[in-house]
MOPAC internal coordinates of N, CA, C and O (Angstrom, degrees):
PM7 1SCF
backbone

  N    0.0000 0     0.00 0     0.00 0    0    0    0
  C    1.4396 1     0.00 0     0.00 0    1    0    0
  C    1.5277 1   109.58 1     0.00 0    2    1    0
  O    1.2310 1   120.51 1   -47.01 1    3    2    1
  N    1.3191 1   116.63 1   132.99 1    3    2    1
  C    1.4595 1   121.27 1   178.47 1    5    3    2
  C    1.5156 1   110.07 1   -80.58 1    6    5    3
  O    1.2310 1   120.81 1   -34.91 1    7    6    5
  N    1.3172 1   116.05 1   145.09 1    7    6    5
  C    1.4559 1   120.44 1   174.99 1    9    7    6
  C    1.5242 1   108.76 1  -135.16 1   10    9    7
  O    1.2310 1   121.12 1   -25.13 1   11   10    9
  N    1.2880 1   115.47 1   154.87 1   11   10    9
  C    1.4663 1   120.38 1   179.62 1   13   11   10
  C    1.5204 1   109.21 1   -80.30 1   14   13   11
  O    1.2310 1   120.78 1   -51.01 1   15   14   13
  N    1.2886 1   116.12 1   128.99 1   15   14   13
  C    1.4513 1   121.82 1   175.93 1   17   15   14
  C    1.5176 1   107.45 1   -94.76 1   18   17   15
  O    1.2310 1   120.13 1   -65.46 1   19   18   17
  N    1.3279 1   117.37 1   114.54 1   19   18   17
  C    1.4554 1   120.82 1  -173.96 1   21   19   18
  C    1.5211 1   113.07 1   -63.30 1   22   21   19
  O    1.2310 1   119.82 1   160.79 1   23   22   21
  N    1.3063 1   117.94 1   -19.21 1   23   22   21
  C    1.4579 1   120.29 1  -178.23 1   25   23   22
  C    1.5129 1   112.80 1   -78.12 1   26   25   23
  O    1.2310 1   119.73 1   159.11 1   27   26   25
  N    1.3241 1   118.12 1   -20.89 1   27   26   25
  C    1.4610 1   119.07 1  -175.69 1   29   27   26
  C    1.5246 1   113.59 1  -116.12 1   30   29   27
  O    1.2310 1   119.48 1   170.04 1   31   30   29
  N    1.3084 1   118.60 1    -9.96 1   31   30   29
  C    1.4497 1   120.42 1   179.57 1   33   31   30
  C    1.5162 1   109.22 1   -72.33 1   34   33   31
  O    1.2310 1   120.31 1   -48.99 1   35   34   33
  N    1.3017 1   117.02 1   131.01 1   35   34   33
  C    1.4555 1   121.09 1  -179.09 1   37   35   34
  C    1.5193 1   110.22 1   -88.72 1   38   37   35
  O    1.2310 1   121.14 1   -48.26 1   39   38   37
  N    1.3133 1   115.43 1   131.74 1   39   38   37
  C    1.4470 1   122.16 1   173.37 1   41   39   38
  C    1.5210 1   107.53 1  -100.68 1   42   41   39
  O    1.2310 1   120.14 1    20.76 1   43   42   41
  N    1.3142 1   117.34 1  -159.24 1   43   42   41
  C    1.4555 1   121.04 1  -178.27 1   45   43   42
  C    1.5248 1   110.79 1   -54.46 1   46   45   43
  O    1.2310 1   120.55 1   -41.78 1   47   46   45
  N    1.2967 1   116.56 1   138.22 1   47   46   45
  C    1.4727 1   124.24 1  -179.92 1   49   47   46
  C    1.5271 1   112.66 1    62.70 1   50   49   47
  O    1.2310 1   119.78 1  -158.12 1   51   50   49
  N    1.3342 1   118.03 1    21.88 1   51   50   49
  C    1.4612 1   121.80 1   175.15 1   53   51   50
  C    1.5167 1   115.06 1    74.06 1   54   53   51
  O    1.2310 1   119.78 1  -164.19 1   55   54   53
  N    1.3185 1   118.03 1    15.81 1   55   54   53
  C    1.4607 1   120.71 1  -179.65 1   57   55   54
  C    1.5258 1   110.67 1   -87.63 1   58   57   55
  O    1.2310 1   121.11 1   -30.93 1   59   58   57
  N    1.3222 1   115.48 1   149.07 1   59   58   57
  C    1.4614 1   120.17 1   177.86 1   61   59   58
  C    1.5261 1   109.56 1   -83.94 1   62   61   59
  O    1.2310 1   120.88 1   -10.03 1   63   62   61
  N    1.3020 1   115.92 1   169.97 1   63   62   61
  C    1.4584 1   122.93 1   178.71 1   65   63   62
  C    1.5269 1   110.55 1   -56.22 1   66   65   63
  O    1.2310 1   120.40 1   132.69 1   67   66   65
  N    1.3199 1   116.84 1   -47.31 1   67   66   65
  C    1.4580 1   121.50 1  -178.12 1   69   67   66
  C    1.5269 1   111.68 1   -66.19 1   70   69   67
  O    1.2310 1   119.94 1   142.84 1   71   70   69
  N    1.3243 1   117.72 1   -37.16 1   71   70   69
  C    1.4572 1   120.72 1   177.19 1   73   71   70
  C    1.5307 1   110.64 1   -65.44 1   74   73   71
  O    1.2310 1   120.25 1   140.49 1   75   74   73
  N    1.3202 1   117.13 1   -39.51 1   75   74   73
  C    1.4653 1   121.25 1   177.83 1   77   75   74
  C    1.5237 1   110.19 1   -63.92 1   78   77   75
  O    1.2310 1   120.34 1   137.65 1   79   78   77
  N    1.3203 1   116.95 1   -42.35 1   79   78   77
  C    1.4645 1   121.40 1   178.40 1   81   79   78
  C    1.5273 1   110.47 1   -62.08 1   82   81   79
  O    1.2310 1   120.38 1   136.27 1   83   82   81
  N    1.3245 1   116.87 1   -43.73 1   83   82   81
  C    1.4641 1   120.90 1   179.52 1   85   83   82
  C    1.5281 1   111.71 1   -65.61 1   86   85   83
  O    1.2310 1   120.18 1   141.93 1   87   86   85
  N    1.3292 1   117.27 1   -38.07 1   87   86   85
  C    1.4692 1   120.64 1   177.86 1   89   87   86
  C    1.5206 1   110.51 1   -63.76 1   90   89   87
  O    1.2310 1   120.29 1   137.18 1   91   90   89
  N    1.3195 1   117.06 1   -42.82 1   91   90   89
  C    1.4643 1   121.15 1   179.58 1   93   91   90
  C    1.5289 1   109.94 1   -63.75 1   94   93   91
  O    1.2310 1   120.50 1   137.80 1   95   94   93
  N    1.3076 1   116.65 1   -42.20 1   95   94   93
  C    1.4646 1   121.11 1   179.22 1   97   95   94
  C    1.5272 1   110.56 1   -62.65 1   98   97   95
  O    1.2310 1   120.24 1   141.46 1   99   98   97
  N    1.3303 1   117.14 1   -38.54 1   99   98   97
  C    1.4627 1   120.05 1  -178.84 1  101   99   98
  C    1.5314 1   112.38 1   -74.19 1  102  101   99
  O    1.2310 1   119.47 1   158.42 1  103  102  101
  N    1.3280 1   118.61 1   -21.58 1  103  102  101
  C    1.4637 1   121.67 1   179.36 1  105  103  102
  C    1.5281 1   112.28 1   -84.88 1  106  105  103
  O    1.2310 1   119.60 1   161.10 1  107  106  105
  N    1.3023 1   118.37 1   -18.90 1  107  106  105
  C    1.4578 1   121.56 1  -174.94 1  109  107  106
  C    1.5291 1   114.40 1   -59.69 1  110  109  107
  O    1.2310 1   118.28 1   140.43 1  111  110  109
  N    1.3316 1   120.88 1   -39.57 1  111  110  109
  C    1.4686 1   118.29 1   178.04 1  113  111  110
  C    1.5371 1   112.61 1   -58.43 1  114  113  111
  O    1.2310 1   120.36 1   144.91 1  115  114  113
  N    1.3205 1   116.91 1   -35.09 1  115  114  113
  C    1.4651 1   120.45 1   178.58 1  117  115  114
  C    1.5279 1   110.31 1   -66.45 1  118  117  115
  O    1.2310 1   120.25 1   137.59 1  119  118  117
  N    1.3242 1   117.12 1   -42.41 1  119  118  117
  C    1.4593 1   120.48 1   179.14 1  121  119  118
  C    1.5293 1   111.04 1   -68.03 1  122  121  119
  O    1.2310 1   120.56 1   141.93 1  123  122  121
  N    1.3245 1   116.53 1   -38.07 1  123  122  121
  C    1.4622 1   120.06 1   178.05 1  125  123  122
  C    1.5268 1   110.48 1   -62.38 1  126  125  123
  O    1.2310 1   120.40 1   139.78 1  127  126  125
  N    1.3190 1   116.84 1   -40.22 1  127  126  125
  C    1.4634 1   120.79 1   178.25 1  129  127  126
  C    1.5239 1   110.37 1   -64.25 1  130  129  127
  O    1.2310 1   120.29 1   138.15 1  131  130  129
  N    1.3348 1   117.06 1   -41.85 1  131  130  129
  C    1.4639 1   120.31 1   178.24 1  133  131  130
  C    1.5249 1   110.83 1   -62.65 1  134  133  131
  O    1.2310 1   120.31 1   141.03 1  135  134  133
  N    1.3194 1   117.01 1   -38.97 1  135  134  133
  C    1.4614 1   120.67 1   179.35 1  137  135  134
  C    1.5237 1   109.79 1   -66.27 1  138  137  135
  O    1.2310 1   120.21 1   138.41 1  139  138  137
  N    1.3241 1   117.20 1   -41.59 1  139  138  137
  C    1.4574 1   121.03 1   178.16 1  141  139  138
  C    1.5346 1   110.73 1   -63.36 1  142  141  139
  O    1.2310 1   120.13 1   139.31 1  143  142  141
  N    1.3354 1   117.35 1   -40.69 1  143  142  141
  C    1.4569 1   121.51 1  -177.18 1  145  143  142
  C    1.5309 1   112.67 1   -74.14 1  146  145  143
  O    1.2310 1   120.35 1   132.99 1  147  146  145
  N    1.3314 1   116.93 1   -47.01 1  147  146  145
  C    1.4639 1   121.30 1  -173.77 1  149  147  146
  C    1.5254 1   114.25 1  -100.64 1  150  149  147
  O    1.2310 1   120.16 1   166.95 1  151  150  149
  N    1.3188 1   117.31 1   -13.05 1  151  150  149
  C    1.4588 1   120.49 1  -178.82 1  153  151  150
  C    1.5192 1   113.53 1    91.65 1  154  153  151
  O    1.2310 1   120.30 1   159.21 1  155  154  153
  N    1.3214 1   117.03 1   -20.79 1  155  154  153
  C    1.4648 1   120.90 1   178.30 1  157  155  154
  C    1.5230 1   109.62 1  -164.15 1  158  157  155
  O    1.2310 1   121.23 1   -17.78 1  159  158  157
  N    1.3212 1   115.25 1   162.22 1  159  158  157
  C    1.4634 1   123.11 1   173.27 1  161  159  158
  C    1.5205 1   106.83 1  -133.65 1  162  161  159
  O    1.2310 1   120.25 1   -50.27 1  163  162  161
  N    1.3140 1   117.13 1   129.73 1  163  162  161
  C    1.4581 1   121.24 1   178.95 1  165  163  162
  C    1.5160 1   110.66 1   -75.72 1  166  165  163
  O    1.2310 1   121.12 1   -29.73 1  167  166  165
  N    1.3253 1   115.46 1   150.27 1  167  166  165
  C    1.4660 1   119.90 1   177.40 1  169  167  166
  C    1.5230 1   110.62 1   -58.67 1  170  169  167
  O    1.2310 1   119.96 1   142.44 1  171  170  169
  N    1.3216 1   117.69 1   -37.56 1  171  170  169
  C    1.4681 1   120.42 1  -179.05 1  173  171  170
  C    1.5249 1   111.31 1   -64.29 1  174  173  171
  O    1.2310 1   120.40 1   145.15 1  175  174  173
  N    1.3282 1   116.85 1   -34.85 1  175  174  173
  C    1.4654 1   120.06 1   177.33 1  177  175  174
  C    1.5287 1   110.42 1   -65.55 1  178  177  175
  O    1.2310 1   120.67 1   138.34 1  179  178  177
  N    1.3210 1   116.33 1   -41.66 1  179  178  177
  C    1.4730 1   120.01 1   178.22 1  181  179  178
  C    1.5243 1   109.50 1   -63.67 1  182  181  179
  O    1.2310 1   120.49 1   135.09 1  183  182  181
  N    1.3196 1   116.67 1   -44.91 1  183  182  181
  C    1.4644 1   120.89 1  -179.09 1  185  183  182
  C    1.5242 1   111.27 1   -60.26 1  186  185  183
  O    1.2310 1   120.07 1   139.48 1  187  186  185
  N    1.3233 1   117.48 1   -40.52 1  187  186  185
  C    1.4622 1   120.76 1   178.07 1  189  187  186
  C    1.5243 1   111.19 1   -66.11 1  190  189  187
  O    1.2310 1   120.23 1   138.59 1  191  190  189
  N    1.3299 1   117.16 1   -41.41 1  191  190  189
  C    1.4554 1   120.63 1  -176.72 1  193  191  190
  C    1.5208 1   113.21 1   -71.83 1  194  193  191
  O    1.2310 1   120.01 1   156.23 1  195  194  193
  N    1.3327 1   117.58 1   -23.77 1  195  194  193
  C    1.4677 1   119.62 1   176.27 1  197  195  194
  C    1.5280 1   110.79 1   -93.38 1  198  197  195
  O    1.2310 1   121.23 1  -168.20 1  199  198  197
  N    1.3182 1   115.25 1    11.80 1  199  198  197
  C    1.4665 1   122.08 1   175.75 1  201  199  198
  C    1.5335 1   111.69 1    63.01 1  202  201  199
  O    1.2310 1   120.61 1  -140.24 1  203  202  201
  N    1.3215 1   116.44 1    39.76 1  203  202  201
  C    1.4639 1   123.92 1   176.78 1  205  203  202
  C    1.5298 1   112.82 1    55.24 1  206  205  203
  O    1.2310 1   120.53 1  -147.43 1  207  206  205
  N    1.3304 1   116.60 1    32.57 1  207  206  205
  C    1.4581 1   122.16 1   174.94 1  209  207  206
  C    1.5290 1   107.22 1   -91.71 1  210  209  207
  O    1.2310 1   120.50 1   -71.84 1  211  210  209
  N    1.3294 1   116.65 1   108.16 1  211  210  209
  C    1.4622 1   122.04 1  -172.20 1  213  211  210
  C    1.5298 1   112.99 1   -60.83 1  214  213  211
  O    1.2310 1   119.94 1   139.94 1  215  214  213
  N    1.3147 1   117.73 1   -40.06 1  215  214  213
  C    1.4588 1   120.44 1  -177.69 1  217  215  214
  C    1.5324 1   111.13 1   -66.44 1  218  217  215
  O    1.2310 1   120.19 1   135.11 1  219  218  217
  N    1.3175 1   117.24 1   -44.89 1  219  218  217
  C    1.4668 1   120.79 1   178.80 1  221  219  218
  C    1.5302 1   109.71 1   -65.33 1  222  221  219
  O    1.2310 1   120.55 1   141.47 1  223  222  221
  N    1.3279 1   116.56 1   -38.53 1  223  222  221
  C    1.4616 1   122.04 1   177.80 1  225  223  222
  C    1.5297 1   110.93 1   -59.42 1  226  225  223
  O    1.2310 1   120.52 1   132.89 1  227  226  225
  N    1.3187 1   116.62 1   -47.11 1  227  226  225
  C    1.4647 1   120.69 1  -179.64 1  229  227  226
  C    1.5233 1   111.34 1   -66.71 1  230  229  227
  O    1.2310 1   120.55 1   139.55 1  231  230  229
  N    1.3200 1   116.55 1   -40.45 1  231  230  229
  C    1.4639 1   119.75 1   176.94 1  233  231  230
  C    1.5223 1   110.48 1   -62.89 1  234  233  231
  O    1.2310 1   120.27 1   138.62 1  235  234  233
  N    1.3272 1   117.09 1   -41.38 1  235  234  233
  C    1.4617 1   121.09 1  -179.96 1  237  235  234
  C    1.5199 1   110.76 1   -59.08 1  238  237  235
  O    1.2310 1   120.35 1   132.69 1  239  238  237
  N    1.3334 1   116.93 1   -47.31 1  239  238  237
  C    1.4603 1   120.00 1   178.12 1  241  239  238
  C    1.5268 1   111.08 1   -63.01 1  242  241  239
  O    1.2310 1   120.35 1   139.46 1  243  242  241
  N    1.3206 1   116.94 1   -40.54 1  243  242  241
  C    1.4654 1   121.29 1   179.64 1  245  243  242
  C    1.5299 1   110.69 1   -61.71 1  246  245  243
  O    1.2310 1   120.39 1   135.61 1  247  246  245
  N    1.3327 1   116.86 1   -44.39 1  247  246  245
  C    1.4578 1   120.44 1  -178.25 1  249  247  246
  C    1.5263 1   111.34 1   -70.78 1  250  249  247
  O    1.2310 1   119.84 1   145.40 1  251  250  249
  N    1.3276 1   117.91 1   -34.60 1  251  250  249
  C    1.4638 1   120.03 1   176.39 1  253  251  250
  C    1.5228 1   110.39 1   -65.40 1  254  253  251
  O    1.2310 1   120.15 1   139.10 1  255  254  253
  N    1.3336 1   117.31 1   -40.90 1  255  254  253
  C    1.4660 1   120.86 1   176.78 1  257  255  254
  C    1.5297 1   109.78 1   -63.25 1  258  257  255
  O    1.2310 1   120.45 1   136.81 1  259  258  257
  N    1.3276 1   116.75 1   -43.19 1  259  258  257
  C    1.4681 1   121.34 1   178.77 1  261  259  258
  C    1.5280 1   111.44 1   -59.04 1  262  261  259
  O    1.2310 1   120.69 1   144.58 1  263  262  261
  N    1.3390 1   116.29 1   -35.42 1  263  262  261
  C    1.4584 1   121.59 1  -177.08 1  265  263  262
  C    1.5265 1   113.32 1   -86.16 1  266  265  263
  O    1.2310 1   120.09 1  -171.89 1  267  266  265
  N    1.3395 1   117.44 1     8.11 1  267  266  265
  C    1.4455 1   120.32 1   172.02 1  269  267  266
  C    1.5160 1   116.21 1    98.18 1  270  269  267
  O    1.2310 1   119.74 1  -160.91 1  271  270  269
  N    1.3158 1   118.10 1    19.09 1  271  270  269
  C    1.4602 1   121.26 1   178.44 1  273  271  270
  C    1.5234 1   110.50 1  -102.25 1  274  273  271
  O    1.2310 1   120.93 1   -30.20 1  275  274  273
  N    1.3225 1   115.82 1   149.80 1  275  274  273
  C    1.4529 1   122.57 1   176.17 1  277  275  274
  C    1.5247 1   106.66 1   -85.79 1  278  277  275
  O    1.2310 1   120.23 1   -67.42 1  279  278  277
  N    1.3434 1   117.17 1   112.58 1  279  278  277
  C    1.4657 1   119.83 1  -176.40 1  281  279  278
  C    1.5199 1   112.72 1   -89.75 1  282  281  279
  O    1.2310 1   119.99 1  -175.29 1  283  282  281
  N    1.3138 1   117.63 1     4.71 1  283  282  281
  C    1.4551 1   120.90 1   176.20 1  285  283  282
  C    1.5146 1   113.36 1    75.46 1  286  285  283
  O    1.2310 1   121.27 1    21.49 1  287  286  285
  N    1.3392 1   115.18 1  -158.51 1  287  286  285
  C    1.4571 1   122.23 1   178.72 1  289  287  286
  C    1.5240 1   108.82 1  -154.10 1  290  289  287
  O    1.2310 1   120.29 1    11.64 1  291  290  289
  N    1.3280 1   117.04 1  -168.36 1  291  290  289
  C    1.4622 1   119.05 1  -175.14 1  293  291  290
  C    1.5343 1   112.89 1   -67.54 1  294  293  291
  O    1.2310 1   120.14 1   161.19 1  295  294  293
  N    1.3225 1   117.33 1   -18.81 1  295  294  293
  C    1.4692 1   120.28 1   177.26 1  297  295  294
  C    1.5254 1   112.05 1   -92.49 1  298  297  295
  O    1.2310 1   120.56 1   149.04 1  299  298  297
  N    1.3187 1   116.54 1   -30.96 1  299  298  297
  C    1.4643 1   122.32 1   179.09 1  301  299  298
  C    1.5238 1   107.03 1  -119.59 1  302  301  299
  O    1.2310 1   120.77 1   -91.96 1  303  302  301
  N    1.3091 1   116.14 1    88.04 1  303  302  301
  C    1.4728 1   120.46 1  -172.96 1  305  303  302
  C    1.5153 1   111.44 1   -91.30 1  306  305  303
  O    1.2310 1   121.62 1  -111.74 1  307  306  305
  N    1.3398 1   114.51 1    68.26 1  307  306  305
  C    1.4491 1   120.61 1   178.72 1  309  307  306
  C    1.5306 1   109.31 1  -149.89 1  310  309  307
  O    1.2310 1   121.44 1   -22.94 1  311  310  309
  N    1.3159 1   114.85 1   157.06 1  311  310  309
  C    1.4606 1   121.18 1   177.73 1  313  311  310
  C    1.5200 1   106.79 1  -111.41 1  314  313  311
  O    1.2310 1   120.74 1   -49.09 1  315  314  313
  N    1.3249 1   116.20 1   130.91 1  315  314  313
  C    1.4653 1   121.06 1   178.70 1  317  315  314
  C    1.5180 1   109.20 1  -148.44 1  318  317  315
  O    1.2310 1   120.96 1    -8.47 1  319  318  317
  N    1.3186 1   115.77 1   171.53 1  319  318  317
  C    1.4629 1   120.26 1   177.74 1  321  319  318
  C    1.5089 1   109.18 1   -73.01 1  322  321  319
  O    1.2310 1   120.58 1   -33.68 1  323  322  321
  N    1.3330 1   116.50 1   146.32 1  323  322  321
  C    1.4548 1   120.45 1   174.74 1  325  323  322
  C    1.5194 1   108.87 1   -65.54 1  326  325  323
  O    1.2310 1   120.96 1   -42.53 1  327  326  325
  N    1.3111 1   115.77 1   137.47 1  327  326  325
  C    1.4605 1   120.28 1   174.66 1  329  327  326
  C    1.5213 1   107.84 1  -113.00 1  330  329  327
  O    1.2310 1   121.08 1   -46.29 1  331  330  329
  N    1.2875 1   115.55 1   133.71 1  331  330  329
  C    1.4639 1   119.91 1  -178.32 1  333  331  330
  C    1.4921 1   112.56 1   -96.42 1  334  333  331
  O    1.2310 1   120.10 1   180.00 1  335  334  333

């Protein structure tokens, strides 16, 4: 049975899964700075900055959540710092 090898499958612009993950990780400091400066970043702003690449967009949100940010939901489509 054939299976997809995530290391060689090309996503948007011919990048592999791991390359997309690394790109998202490298973009996170920029998004964190925007959140610190403006208080929040809209999902649409993130999508535009990742050039409408869905995989990088999802990784970016995942990594922001991992780093302690509130990534919102379908009703509140923004990323901001958690408030206690």
